[in-house]
N, CA, C and O atoms as CSV, one atom per row, in Angstrom:
chain,resi,resn,atom,element,x,y,z
A,1,MET,N,N,-0.035,10.621,4.207
A,1,MET,CA,C,0.932,9.874,4.992
A,1,MET,C,C,1.455,10.814,6.071
A,1,MET,O,O,1.802,11.961,5.787
A,2,GLY,N,N,1.509,10.332,7.299
A,2,GLY,CA,C,1.994,11.149,8.398
A,2,GLY,C,C,3.473,11.451,8.271
A,2,GLY,O,O,4.182,10.824,7.484
A,3,HIS,N,N,3.927,12.405,9.041
A,3,HIS,CA,C,5.328,12.813,8.951
A,3,HIS,C,C,6.263,11.821,9.609
A,3,HIS,O,O,7.389,11.643,9.145
A,4,ASP,N,N,5.832,11.172,10.671
A,4,ASP,CA,C,6.714,10.277,11.414
A,4,ASP,C,C,6.169,8.855,11.385
A,4,ASP,O,O,5.116,8.560,11.949
A,5,LEU,N,N,6.905,7.997,10.723
A,5,LEU,CA,C,6.540,6.576,10.682
A,5,LEU,C,C,7.589,5.746,11.410
A,5,LEU,O,O,7.670,4.532,11.220
A,6,GLU,N,N,8.383,6.396,12.234
A,6,GLU,CA,C,9.490,5.747,12.927
A,6,GLU,C,C,9.046,4.455,13.599
A,6,GLU,O,O,8.171,4.450,14.466
A,7,GLY,N,N,9.674,3.355,13.176
A,7,GLY,CA,C,9.427,2.053,13.774
A,7,GLY,C,C,8.156,1.355,13.322
A,7,GLY,O,O,7.896,0.227,13.740
A,8,LEU,N,N,7.350,2.005,12.472
A,8,LEU,CA,C,6.117,1.379,12.011
A,8,LEU,C,C,6.404,0.456,10.841
A,8,LEU,O,O,7.261,0.747,10.007
A,9,SER,N,N,5.686,-0.658,10.778
A,9,SER,CA,C,5.806,-1.553,9.628
A,9,SER,C,C,4.849,-1.060,8.551
A,9,SER,O,O,3.682,-0.775,8.818
A,10,VAL,N,N,5.370,-0.964,7.317
A,10,VAL,CA,C,4.610,-0.393,6.208
A,10,VAL,C,C,4.663,-1.346,5.023
A,10,VAL,O,O,5.725,-1.862,4.676
A,11,LEU,N,N,3.509,-1.575,4.405
A,11,LEU,CA,C,3.419,-2.356,3.179
A,11,LEU,C,C,3.013,-1.431,2.049
A,11,LEU,O,O,1.976,-0.772,2.125
A,12,ASP,N,N,3.822,-1.376,0.999
A,12,ASP,CA,C,3.436,-0.717,-0.245
A,12,ASP,C,C,2.942,-1.846,-1.139
A,12,ASP,O,O,3.741,-2.583,-1.715
A,13,ALA,N,N,1.616,-1.980,-1.255
A,13,ALA,CA,C,1.009,-3.167,-1.843
A,13,ALA,C,C,1.075,-3.240,-3.361
A,13,ALA,O,O,1.034,-4.339,-3.913
A,14,PHE,N,N,1.173,-2.137,-4.041
A,14,PHE,CA,C,1.301,-2.106,-5.498
A,14,PHE,C,C,2.472,-1.173,-5.788
A,14,PHE,O,O,2.280,0.001,-6.105
A,15,GLY,N,N,3.685,-1.708,-5.677
A,15,GLY,CA,C,4.903,-0.897,-5.681
A,15,GLY,C,C,5.049,0.099,-6.812
A,15,GLY,O,O,5.512,1.218,-6.589
A,16,GLY,N,N,4.659,-0.285,-8.032
A,16,GLY,CA,C,4.761,0.636,-9.160
A,16,GLY,C,C,6.162,1.186,-9.325
A,16,GLY,O,O,7.083,0.447,-9.673
A,17,SER,N,N,6.334,2.475,-9.081
A,17,SER,CA,C,7.642,3.123,-9.190
A,17,SER,C,C,8.451,2.992,-7.903
A,17,SER,O,O,9.657,3.239,-7.904
A,18,GLY,N,N,7.806,2.609,-6.814
A,18,GLY,CA,C,8.483,2.523,-5.522
A,18,GLY,C,C,8.452,3.823,-4.742
A,18,GLY,O,O,8.995,3.904,-3.640
A,19,LEU,N,N,7.820,4.841,-5.309
A,19,LEU,CA,C,7.798,6.155,-4.669
A,19,LEU,C,C,7.195,6.121,-3.268
A,19,LEU,O,O,7.764,6.687,-2.335
A,20,LEU,N,N,6.045,5.459,-3.112
A,20,LEU,CA,C,5.420,5.411,-1.786
A,20,LEU,C,C,6.292,4.661,-0.787
A,20,LEU,O,O,6.407,5.069,0.368
A,21,ALA,N,N,6.905,3.569,-1.228
A,21,ALA,CA,C,7.781,2.800,-0.342
A,21,ALA,C,C,8.965,3.640,0.115
A,21,ALA,O,O,9.308,3.647,1.297
A,22,LEU,N,N,9.581,4.341,-0.811
A,22,LEU,CA,C,10.746,5.161,-0.469
A,22,LEU,C,C,10.355,6.342,0.418
A,22,LEU,O,O,11.109,6.727,1.311
A,23,GLU,N,N,9.193,6.910,0.176
A,23,GLU,CA,C,8.712,8.006,1.030
A,23,GLU,C,C,8.480,7.501,2.458
A,23,GLU,O,O,8.858,8.161,3.426
A,24,ALA,N,N,7.856,6.330,2.580
A,24,ALA,CA,C,7.614,5.757,3.914
A,24,ALA,C,C,8.936,5.453,4.603
A,24,ALA,O,O,9.077,5.705,5.799
A,25,TRP,N,N,9.910,4.913,3.866
A,25,TRP,CA,C,11.230,4.632,4.439
A,25,TRP,C,C,11.892,5.923,4.907
A,25,TRP,O,O,12.494,5.953,5.981
A,26,SER,N,N,11.787,6.994,4.114
A,26,SER,CA,C,12.428,8.262,4.479
A,26,SER,C,C,11.828,8.852,5.748
A,26,SER,O,O,12.446,9.694,6.401
A,27,ARG,N,N,10.626,8.411,6.096
A,27,ARG,CA,C,9.953,8.890,7.307
A,27,ARG,C,C,10.113,7.904,8.464
A,27,ARG,O,O,9.445,8.033,9.490
A,28,GLY,N,N,11.002,6.920,8.298
A,28,GLY,CA,C,11.333,6.017,9.395
A,28,GLY,C,C,10.620,4.685,9.401
A,28,GLY,O,O,10.787,3.902,10.336
A,29,GLY,N,N,9.825,4.408,8.374
A,29,GLY,CA,C,9.091,3.150,8.329
A,29,GLY,C,C,9.967,1.969,7.966
A,29,GLY,O,O,10.974,2.114,7.273
A,30,GLN,N,N,9.571,0.797,8.443
A,30,GLN,CA,C,10.192,-0.470,8.054
A,30,GLN,C,C,9.314,-1.016,6.936
A,30,GLN,O,O,8.205,-1.490,7.185
A,31,VAL,N,N,9.816,-0.947,5.689
A,31,VAL,CA,C,8.962,-1.059,4.518
A,31,VAL,C,C,9.191,-2.341,3.725
A,31,VAL,O,O,10.321,-2.775,3.504
A,32,VAL,N,N,8.063,-2.932,3.303
A,32,VAL,CA,C,8.039,-4.023,2.331
A,32,VAL,C,C,7.268,-3.493,1.132
A,32,VAL,O,O,6.157,-2.981,1.272
A,33,CYS,N,N,7.867,-3.620,-0.048
A,33,CYS,CA,C,7.257,-3.157,-1.284
A,33,CYS,C,C,7.001,-4.368,-2.175
A,33,CYS,O,O,7.935,-5.090,-2.524
A,34,VAL,N,N,5.746,-4.594,-2.543
A,34,VAL,CA,C,5.376,-5.747,-3.364
A,34,VAL,C,C,4.902,-5.252,-4.726
A,34,VAL,O,O,4.030,-4.388,-4.823
A,35,GLU,N,N,5.497,-5.820,-5.778
A,35,GLU,CA,C,5.160,-5.462,-7.161
A,35,GLU,C,C,5.308,-6.710,-8.019
A,35,GLU,O,O,6.257,-7.472,-7.834
A,36,ARG,N,N,4.402,-6.929,-8.940
A,36,ARG,CA,C,4.481,-8.142,-9.758
A,36,ARG,C,C,5.204,-7.947,-11.080
A,36,ARG,O,O,5.671,-8.927,-11.660
A,37,ASN,N,N,5.317,-6.719,-11.580
A,37,ASN,CA,C,5.951,-6.462,-12.867
A,37,ASN,C,C,7.471,-6.469,-12.727
A,37,ASN,O,O,8.037,-5.699,-11.951
A,38,GLY,N,N,8.129,-7.355,-13.490
A,38,GLY,CA,C,9.578,-7.505,-13.377
A,38,GLY,C,C,10.356,-6.243,-13.670
A,38,GLY,O,O,11.321,-5.942,-12.969
A,39,GLY,N,N,9.956,-5.488,-14.700
A,39,GLY,CA,C,10.640,-4.237,-15.021
A,39,GLY,C,C,10.517,-3.221,-13.902
A,39,GLY,O,O,11.479,-2.530,-13.567
A,40,ALA,N,N,9.325,-3.134,-13.327
A,40,ALA,CA,C,9.108,-2.210,-12.211
A,40,ALA,C,C,9.937,-2.632,-10.995
A,40,ALA,O,O,10.507,-1.784,-10.308
A,41,VAL,N,N,10.006,-3.948,-10.728
A,41,VAL,CA,C,10.794,-4.446,-9.596
A,41,VAL,C,C,12.264,-4.085,-9.774
A,41,VAL,O,O,12.919,-3.663,-8.820
A,42,ARG,N,N,12.791,-4.249,-10.993
A,42,ARG,CA,C,14.192,-3.879,-11.240
A,42,ARG,C,C,14.419,-2.391,-10.993
A,42,ARG,O,O,15.429,-2.005,-10.405
A,43,ALA,N,N,13.485,-1.556,-11.440
A,43,ALA,CA,C,13.604,-0.109,-11.239
A,43,ALA,C,C,13.529,0.246,-9.751
A,43,ALA,O,O,14.299,1.075,-9.266
A,44,ILE,N,N,12.606,-0.380,-9.039
A,44,ILE,CA,C,12.480,-0.120,-7.592
A,44,ILE,C,C,13.776,-0.510,-6.886
A,44,ILE,O,O,14.307,0.251,-6.077
A,45,ARG,N,N,14.281,-1.712,-7.202
A,45,ARG,CA,C,15.522,-2.173,-6.555
A,45,ARG,C,C,16.682,-1.236,-6.856
A,45,ARG,O,O,17.499,-0.966,-5.975
A,46,ALA,N,N,16.772,-0.733,-8.089
A,46,ALA,CA,C,17.841,0.208,-8.440
A,46,ALA,C,C,17.707,1.494,-7.628
A,46,ALA,O,O,18.708,2.031,-7.156
A,47,ASN,N,N,16.489,1.990,-7.461
A,47,ASN,CA,C,16.277,3.206,-6.666
A,47,ASN,C,C,16.585,2.969,-5.198
A,47,ASN,O,O,17.179,3.821,-4.537
A,48,VAL,N,N,16.180,1.805,-4.686
A,48,VAL,CA,C,16.455,1.463,-3.281
A,48,VAL,C,C,17.965,1.409,-3.052
A,48,VAL,O,O,18.471,1.974,-2.082
A,49,GLU,N,N,18.684,0.724,-3.951
A,49,GLU,CA,C,20.139,0.626,-3.827
A,49,GLU,C,C,20.800,1.991,-3.964
A,49,GLU,O,O,21.716,2.323,-3.211
A,50,GLY,N,N,20.331,2.783,-4.929
A,50,GLY,CA,C,20.907,4.103,-5.148
A,50,GLY,C,C,20.787,5.021,-3.947
A,50,GLY,O,O,21.655,5.859,-3.703
A,51,LEU,N,N,19.714,4.858,-3.205
A,51,LEU,CA,C,19.498,5.680,-2.012
A,51,LEU,C,C,20.047,5.032,-0.745
A,51,LEU,O,O,20.075,5.659,0.314
A,52,GLY,N,N,20.481,3.782,-0.852
A,52,GLY,CA,C,20.922,3.068,0.347
A,52,GLY,C,C,19.774,2.803,1.300
A,52,GLY,O,O,19.968,2.720,2.513
A,53,ALA,N,N,18.581,2.669,0.750
A,53,ALA,CA,C,17.384,2.468,1.573
A,53,ALA,C,C,17.274,1.012,2.010
A,53,ALA,O,O,17.702,0.106,1.295
A,54,SER,N,N,16.708,0.801,3.166
A,54,SER,CA,C,16.472,-0.569,3.635
A,54,SER,C,C,15.000,-0.890,3.436
A,54,SER,O,O,14.220,-0.949,4.387
A,55,VAL,N,N,14.642,-1.095,2.172
A,55,VAL,CA,C,13.294,-1.459,1.780
A,55,VAL,C,C,13.354,-2.866,1.207
A,55,VAL,O,O,14.146,-3.136,0.304
A,56,GLN,N,N,12.522,-3.763,1.725
A,56,GLN,CA,C,12.453,-5.113,1.181
A,56,GLN,C,C,11.555,-5.075,-0.049
A,56,GLN,O,O,10.395,-4.673,0.042
A,57,VAL,N,N,12.083,-5.490,-1.198
A,57,VAL,CA,C,11.322,-5.495,-2.448
A,57,VAL,C,C,11.005,-6.940,-2.818
A,57,VAL,O,O,11.903,-7.776,-2.918
A,58,VAL,N,N,9.718,-7.226,-3.022
A,58,VAL,CA,C,9.250,-8.570,-3.310
A,58,VAL,C,C,8.552,-8.558,-4.662
A,58,VAL,O,O,7.665,-7.741,-4.910
A,59,ARG,N,N,8.969,-9.487,-5.544
A,59,ARG,CA,C,8.260,-9.630,-6.819
A,59,ARG,C,C,7.197,-10.697,-6.644
A,59,ARG,O,O,7.499,-11.885,-6.528
A,60,ALA,N,N,5.936,-10.252,-6.627
A,60,ALA,CA,C,4.813,-11.169,-6.446
A,60,ALA,C,C,3.515,-10.424,-6.710
A,60,ALA,O,O,3.465,-9.194,-6.681
A,61,ASP,N,N,2.468,-11.194,-6.966
A,61,ASP,CA,C,1.124,-10.642,-6.967
A,61,ASP,C,C,0.767,-10.411,-5.498
A,61,ASP,O,O,0.815,-11.346,-4.698
A,62,VAL,N,N,0.414,-9.193,-5.141
A,62,VAL,CA,C,0.252,-8.865,-3.726
A,62,VAL,C,C,-0.870,-9.660,-3.057
A,62,VAL,O,O,-0.750,-10.006,-1.882
A,63,LEU,N,N,-1.948,-9.955,-3.767
A,63,LEU,CA,C,-3.036,-10.704,-3.134
A,63,LEU,C,C,-2.644,-12.150,-2.875
A,63,LEU,O,O,-3.047,-12.727,-1.865
A,64,THR,N,N,-1.862,-12.747,-3.777
A,64,THR,CA,C,-1.342,-14.098,-3.546
A,64,THR,C,C,-0.347,-14.070,-2.398
A,64,THR,O,O,-0.410,-14.920,-1.511
A,65,TRP,N,N,0.565,-13.116,-2.397
A,65,TRP,CA,C,1.575,-12.961,-1.356
A,65,TRP,C,C,0.915,-12.743,0.008
A,65,TRP,O,O,1.368,-13.288,1.014
A,66,ALA,N,N,-0.155,-11.946,0.038
A,66,ALA,CA,C,-0.831,-11.613,1.298
A,66,ALA,C,C,-1.394,-12.849,1.992
A,66,ALA,O,O,-1.432,-12.912,3.220
A,67,ARG,N,N,-1.832,-13.833,1.202
A,67,ARG,CA,C,-2.411,-15.042,1.810
A,67,ARG,C,C,-1.381,-15.819,2.628
A,67,ARG,O,O,-1.756,-16.593,3.508
A,68,GLY,N,N,-0.103,-15.627,2.356
A,68,GLY,CA,C,0.933,-16.342,3.092
A,68,GLY,C,C,1.471,-15.593,4.289
A,68,GLY,O,O,2.379,-16.081,4.962
A,69,ARG,N,N,0.933,-14.414,4.571
A,69,ARG,CA,C,1.422,-13.581,5.673
A,69,ARG,C,C,0.589,-13.776,6.928
A,69,ARG,O,O,-0.625,-13.965,6.858
A,70,ALA,N,N,1.246,-13.730,8.063
A,70,ALA,CA,C,0.523,-13.827,9.332
A,70,ALA,C,C,0.542,-12.500,10.084
A,70,ALA,O,O,-0.446,-12.132,10.719
A,71,GLU,N,N,1.658,-11.785,10.015
A,71,GLU,CA,C,1.814,-10.544,10.770
A,71,GLU,C,C,1.214,-9.356,10.023
A,71,GLU,O,O,1.493,-9.164,8.840
A,72,PRO,N,N,0.396,-8.563,10.704
A,72,PRO,CA,C,-0.161,-7.375,10.055
A,72,PRO,C,C,0.878,-6.242,9.976
A,72,PRO,O,O,1.909,-6.280,10.649
A,73,PHE,N,N,0.588,-5.260,9.157
A,73,PHE,CA,C,1.411,-4.060,9.020
A,73,PHE,C,C,0.686,-2.904,9.698
A,73,PHE,O,O,-0.543,-2.834,9.675
A,74,ASP,N,N,1.447,-2.003,10.296
A,74,ASP,CA,C,0.842,-0.819,10.915
A,74,ASP,C,C,0.136,0.040,9.867
A,74,ASP,O,O,-0.929,0.603,10.121
A,75,LEU,N,N,0.747,0.130,8.687
A,75,LEU,CA,C,0.210,0.962,7.615
A,75,LEU,C,C,0.317,0.205,6.297
A,75,LEU,O,O,1.386,-0.295,5.947
A,76,VAL,N,N,-0.795,0.123,5.568
A,76,VAL,CA,C,-0.816,-0.507,4.252
A,76,VAL,C,C,-1.161,0.580,3.231
A,76,VAL,O,O,-2.201,1.231,3.329
A,77,LEU,N,N,-0.267,0.765,2.247
A,77,LEU,CA,C,-0.455,1.757,1.191
A,77,LEU,C,C,-0.879,1.023,-0.073
A,77,LEU,O,O,-0.190,0.109,-0.525
A,78,VAL,N,N,-2.015,1.421,-0.647
A,78,VAL,CA,C,-2.568,0.727,-1.799
A,78,VAL,C,C,-2.847,1.749,-2.905
A,78,VAL,O,O,-3.742,2.587,-2.789
A,79,ASP,N,N,-2.063,1.658,-3.974
A,79,ASP,CA,C,-2.250,2.521,-5.140
A,79,ASP,C,C,-2.252,1.633,-6.384
A,79,ASP,O,O,-1.298,1.636,-7.162
A,80,PRO,N,N,-3.354,0.862,-6.566
A,80,PRO,CA,C,-3.420,-0.077,-7.690
A,80,PRO,C,C,-3.723,0.659,-8.998
A,80,PRO,O,O,-4.112,1.827,-8.981
A,81,PRO,N,N,-3.545,-0.024,-10.119
A,81,PRO,CA,C,-4.006,0.573,-11.382
A,81,PRO,C,C,-5.487,0.944,-11.241
A,81,PRO,O,O,-6.285,0.156,-10.734
A,82,TYR,N,N,-5.839,2.132,-11.687
A,82,TYR,CA,C,-7.201,2.633,-11.477
A,82,TYR,C,C,-8.267,1.776,-12.129
A,82,TYR,O,O,-9.426,1.830,-11.716
A,83,ALA,N,N,-7.913,0.982,-13.139
A,83,ALA,CA,C,-8.895,0.147,-13.828
A,83,ALA,C,C,-9.322,-1.057,-12.989
A,83,ALA,O,O,-10.344,-1.679,-13.279
A,84,LEU,N,N,-8.555,-1.390,-11.959
A,84,LEU,CA,C,-8.893,-2.548,-11.124
A,84,LEU,C,C,-10.019,-2.201,-10.156
A,84,LEU,O,O,-10.116,-1.071,-9.678
A,85,ASP,N,N,-10.868,-3.186,-9.875
A,85,ASP,CA,C,-11.918,-3.047,-8.874
A,85,ASP,C,C,-11.265,-3.109,-7.493
A,85,ASP,O,O,-10.606,-4.094,-7.161
A,86,ALA,N,N,-11.442,-2.071,-6.697
A,86,ALA,CA,C,-10.776,-1.998,-5.397
A,86,ALA,C,C,-11.408,-2.888,-4.334
A,86,ALA,O,O,-10.763,-3.189,-3.329
A,87,SER,N,N,-12.655,-3.316,-4.528
A,87,SER,CA,C,-13.323,-4.132,-3.499
A,87,SER,C,C,-12.579,-5.427,-3.202
A,87,SER,O,O,-12.312,-5.698,-2.031
A,88,PRO,N,N,-12.225,-6.255,-4.209
A,88,PRO,CA,C,-11.490,-7.486,-3.888
A,88,PRO,C,C,-10.077,-7.204,-3.368
A,88,PRO,O,O,-9.522,-8.003,-2.613
A,89,ILE,N,N,-9.505,-6.088,-3.766
A,89,ILE,CA,C,-8.180,-5.713,-3.257
A,89,ILE,C,C,-8.275,-5.430,-1.761
A,89,ILE,O,O,-7.463,-5.923,-0.978
A,90,LEU,N,N,-9.270,-4.632,-1.367
A,90,LEU,CA,C,-9.459,-4.347,0.064
A,90,LEU,C,C,-9.733,-5.619,0.850
A,90,LEU,O,O,-9.174,-5.818,1.929
A,91,ALA,N,N,-10.585,-6.474,0.316
A,91,ALA,CA,C,-10.915,-7.726,1.013
A,91,ALA,C,C,-9.670,-8.591,1.181
A,91,ALA,O,O,-9.467,-9.183,2.242
A,92,GLY,N,N,-8.833,-8.671,0.144
A,92,GLY,CA,C,-7.630,-9.502,0.213
A,92,GLY,C,C,-6.562,-8.957,1.126
A,92,GLY,O,O,-5.792,-9.718,1.711
A,93,LEU,N,N,-6.506,-7.634,1.254
A,93,LEU,CA,C,-5.469,-7.023,2.097
A,93,LEU,C,C,-5.934,-6.724,3.516
A,93,LEU,O,O,-5.103,-6.459,4.385
A,94,ALA,N,N,-7.234,-6.760,3.774
A,94,ALA,CA,C,-7.767,-6.435,5.103
A,94,ALA,C,C,-7.095,-7.211,6.237
A,94,ALA,O,O,-6.829,-6.621,7.284
A,95,PRO,N,N,-6.806,-8.517,6.074
A,95,PRO,CA,C,-6.156,-9.234,7.174
A,95,PRO,C,C,-4.759,-8.701,7.519
A,95,PRO,O,O,-4.249,-8.963,8.608
A,96,LEU,N,N,-4.147,-7.965,6.605
A,96,LEU,CA,C,-2.798,-7.434,6.857
A,96,LEU,C,C,-2.807,-6.063,7.512
A,96,LEU,O,O,-1.747,-5.533,7.845
A,97,VAL,N,N,-3.979,-5.482,7.703
A,97,VAL,CA,C,-4.071,-4.135,8.267
A,97,VAL,C,C,-4.059,-4.212,9.785
A,97,VAL,O,O,-5.003,-4.698,10.408
A,98,GLY,N,N,-2.970,-3.722,10.367
A,98,GLY,CA,C,-2.882,-3.660,11.818
A,98,GLY,C,C,-3.528,-2.409,12.371
A,98,GLY,O,O,-4.119,-2.439,13.450
A,99,ASP,N,N,-3.419,-1.298,11.635
A,99,ASP,CA,C,-3.971,-0.029,12.097
A,99,ASP,C,C,-4.689,0.713,10.969
A,99,ASP,O,O,-5.896,0.944,11.042
A,100,ARG,N,N,-3.926,1.094,9.904
A,100,ARG,CA,C,-4.496,1.929,8.848
A,100,ARG,C,C,-4.189,1.388,7.453
A,100,ARG,O,O,-3.190,0.703,7.234
A,101,LEU,N,N,-5.075,1.716,6.525
A,101,LEU,CA,C,-4.869,1.437,5.111
A,101,LEU,C,C,-5.237,2.694,4.346
A,101,LEU,O,O,-6.299,3.273,4.577
A,102,LEU,N,N,-4.374,3.120,3.441
A,102,LEU,CA,C,-4.658,4.246,2.555
A,102,LEU,C,C,-4.834,3.700,1.157
A,102,LEU,O,O,-3.962,2.997,0.646
A,103,LEU,N,N,-5.959,4.019,0.532
A,103,LEU,CA,C,-6.282,3.548,-0.803
A,103,LEU,C,C,-6.422,4.745,-1.730
A,103,LEU,O,O,-7.201,5.660,-1.463
A,104,GLU,N,N,-5.660,4.733,-2.828
A,104,GLU,CA,C,-5.779,5.766,-3.842
A,104,GLU,C,C,-6.502,5.171,-5.044
A,104,GLU,O,O,-6.269,4.018,-5.407
A,105,GLY,N,N,-7.381,5.961,-5.661
A,105,GLY,CA,C,-8.107,5.480,-6.819
A,105,GLY,C,C,-8.694,6.623,-7.619
A,105,GLY,O,O,-8.493,7.793,-7.294
A,106,ALA,N,N,-9.415,6.277,-8.659
A,106,ALA,CA,C,-10.067,7.269,-9.502
A,106,ALA,C,C,-11.288,7.830,-8.781
A,106,ALA,O,O,-12.106,7.073,-8.259
A,107,ALA,N,N,-11.410,9.138,-8.754
A,107,ALA,CA,C,-12.549,9.774,-8.097
A,107,ALA,C,C,-13.854,9.388,-8.774
A,107,ALA,O,O,-14.908,9.409,-8.138
A,108,SER,N,N,-13.803,9.037,-10.052
A,108,SER,CA,C,-15.008,8.681,-10.796
A,108,SER,C,C,-15.480,7.251,-10.522
A,108,SER,O,O,-16.608,6.901,-10.868
A,109,ALA,N,N,-14.644,6.432,-9.914
A,109,ALA,CA,C,-15.009,5.034,-9.633
A,109,ALA,C,C,-15.911,4.964,-8.403
A,109,ALA,O,O,-15.801,5.800,-7.506
A,110,PRO,N,N,-16.800,3.976,-8.356
A,110,PRO,CA,C,-17.636,3.822,-7.161
A,110,PRO,C,C,-16.772,3.442,-5.953
A,110,PRO,O,O,-15.731,2.799,-6.089
A,111,ALA,N,N,-17.226,3.850,-4.790
A,111,ALA,CA,C,-16.507,3.496,-3.564
A,111,ALA,C,C,-16.513,1.983,-3.401
A,111,ALA,O,O,-17.539,1.340,-3.624
A,112,PRO,N,N,-15.374,1.405,-3.012
A,112,PRO,CA,C,-15.326,-0.045,-2.840
A,112,PRO,C,C,-16.092,-0.489,-1.595
A,112,PRO,O,O,-16.316,0.290,-0.669
A,113,SER,N,N,-16.484,-1.751,-1.601
A,113,SER,CA,C,-17.103,-2.344,-0.419
A,113,SER,C,C,-16.065,-2.376,0.697
A,113,SER,O,O,-14.895,-2.672,0.458
A,114,VAL,N,N,-16.496,-2.072,1.903
A,114,VAL,CA,C,-15.586,-2.066,3.042
A,114,VAL,C,C,-15.656,-3.424,3.725
A,114,VAL,O,O,-16.715,-3.832,4.202
A,115,PRO,N,N,-14.516,-4.129,3.771
A,115,PRO,CA,C,-14.536,-5.456,4.395
A,115,PRO,C,C,-14.733,-5.384,5.901
A,115,PRO,O,O,-14.435,-4.375,6.539
A,116,SER,N,N,-15.235,-6.461,6.442
A,116,SER,CA,C,-15.423,-6.577,7.885
A,116,SER,C,C,-14.105,-6.316,8.600
A,116,SER,O,O,-13.055,-6.795,8.173
A,117,GLY,N,N,-14.160,-5.566,9.673
A,117,GLY,CA,C,-12.971,-5.265,10.464
A,117,GLY,C,C,-12.326,-3.941,10.121
A,117,GLY,O,O,-11.460,-3.464,10.856
A,118,LEU,N,N,-12.737,-3.332,9.005
A,118,LEU,CA,C,-12.216,-2.018,8.633
A,118,LEU,C,C,-13.351,-1.010,8.595
A,118,LEU,O,O,-14.500,-1.364,8.332
A,119,ALA,N,N,-13.023,0.247,8.859
A,119,ALA,CA,C,-13.993,1.331,8.753
A,119,ALA,C,C,-13.330,2.480,8.005
A,119,ALA,O,O,-12.180,2.824,8.279
A,120,MET,N,N,-14.062,3.077,7.049
A,120,MET,CA,C,-13.515,4.227,6.345
A,120,MET,C,C,-13.643,5.449,7.245
A,120,MET,O,O,-14.726,5.755,7.745
A,121,VAL,N,N,-12.522,6.145,7.444
A,121,VAL,CA,C,-12.530,7.308,8.334
A,121,VAL,C,C,-12.272,8.622,7.599
A,121,VAL,O,O,-12.468,9.696,8.168
A,122,ARG,N,N,-11.837,8.549,6.344
A,122,ARG,CA,C,-11.588,9.770,5.586
A,122,ARG,C,C,-11.694,9.469,4.105
A,122,ARG,O,O,-11.333,8.387,3.643
A,123,ASP,N,N,-12.197,10.450,3.373
A,123,ASP,CA,C,-12.412,10.325,1.934
A,123,ASP,C,C,-12.176,11.703,1.335
A,123,ASP,O,O,-13.013,12.593,1.484
A,124,ARG,N,N,-11.032,11.892,0.651
A,124,ARG,CA,C,-10.706,13.214,0.101
A,124,ARG,C,C,-10.397,13.123,-1.381
A,124,ARG,O,O,-9.667,12.239,-1.828
A,125,CYS,N,N,-10.969,14.060,-2.137
A,125,CYS,CA,C,-10.702,14.131,-3.574
A,125,CYS,C,C,-9.615,15.160,-3.854
A,125,CYS,O,O,-9.584,16.235,-3.256
A,126,TYR,N,N,-8.735,14.810,-4.766
A,126,TYR,CA,C,-7.687,15.691,-5.257
A,126,TYR,C,C,-7.760,15.628,-6.778
A,126,TYR,O,O,-7.080,14.810,-7.397
A,127,GLY,N,N,-8.572,16.478,-7.378
A,127,GLY,CA,C,-8.761,16.428,-8.822
A,127,GLY,C,C,-9.470,15.144,-9.210
A,127,GLY,O,O,-10.577,14.874,-8.744
A,128,ASP,N,N,-8.830,14.344,-10.072
A,128,ASP,CA,C,-9.405,13.088,-10.548
A,128,ASP,C,C,-9.105,11.913,-9.630
A,128,ASP,O,O,-9.476,10.778,-9.928
A,129,THR,N,N,-8.435,12.180,-8.516
A,129,THR,CA,C,-7.993,11.124,-7.603
A,129,THR,C,C,-8.711,11.241,-6.265
A,129,THR,O,O,-8.964,12.344,-5.781
A,130,VAL,N,N,-9.035,10.104,-5.676
A,130,VAL,CA,C,-9.583,10.072,-4.333
A,130,VAL,C,C,-8.667,9.240,-3.445
A,130,VAL,O,O,-8.160,8.199,-3.864
A,131,VAL,N,N,-8.459,9.702,-2.230
A,131,VAL,CA,C,-7.694,8.965,-1.238
A,131,VAL,C,C,-8.639,8.647,-0.088
A,131,VAL,O,O,-9.241,9.531,0.522
A,132,ARG,N,N,-8.745,7.351,0.182
A,132,ARG,CA,C,-9.610,6.892,1.267
A,132,ARG,C,C,-8.727,6.288,2.358
A,132,ARG,O,O,-7.785,5.546,2.079
A,133,VAL,N,N,-9.052,6.624,3.599
A,133,VAL,CA,C,-8.309,6.094,4.740
A,133,VAL,C,C,-9.241,5.191,5.531
A,133,VAL,O,O,-10.361,5.563,5.881
A,134,TYR,N,N,-8.741,3.991,5.799
A,134,TYR,CA,C,-9.497,2.996,6.564
A,134,TYR,C,C,-8.713,2.681,7.827
A,134,TYR,O,O,-7.482,2.717,7.835
A,135,ARG,N,N,-9.440,2.373,8.893
A,135,ARG,CA,C,-8.822,1.981,10.166
A,135,ARG,C,C,-9.357,0.627,10.581
A,135,ARG,O,O,-10.494,0.255,10.292
A,136,ARG,N,N,-8.494,-0.087,11.267
A,136,ARG,CA,C,-8.902,-1.354,11.872
A,136,ARG,C,C,-9.891,-1.036,12.975
A,136,ARG,O,O,-9.711,-0.071,13.718
A,137,GLY,N,N,-10.925,-1.836,13.083
A,137,GLY,CA,C,-11.821,-1.626,14.198
A,137,GLY,C,C,-13.215,-1.594,13.756
A,137,GLY,O,O,-14.118,-1.425,14.575
């Protein structure tokens, strides 16, 4: 994640703990965090309130929620459970990518299919984790 996200719209697609959303907010991003687990959503909201962060937290399945969106995000952060197949996740979120998408996953998993309109521009391993960066275009 870059140091300056000032004014950029950011989607944290699998909110989890909310860490990525809060990090993006701390760097100036206008952040929407989507998470389907009620307990996780409560924890994220408590952290957002505790920090006084202006992060919109949405309880929903991100792929269902994405179908109702028209406006793309400058940056889409995707850190799904490693057991999920990333190919349908990328395909479902591709229409929301205005510029970049960062996907975190298990280094041992096969690379996901790249949907039309996106190109993988970086692929880095960090131990058992791989981070892939995709760009619109």
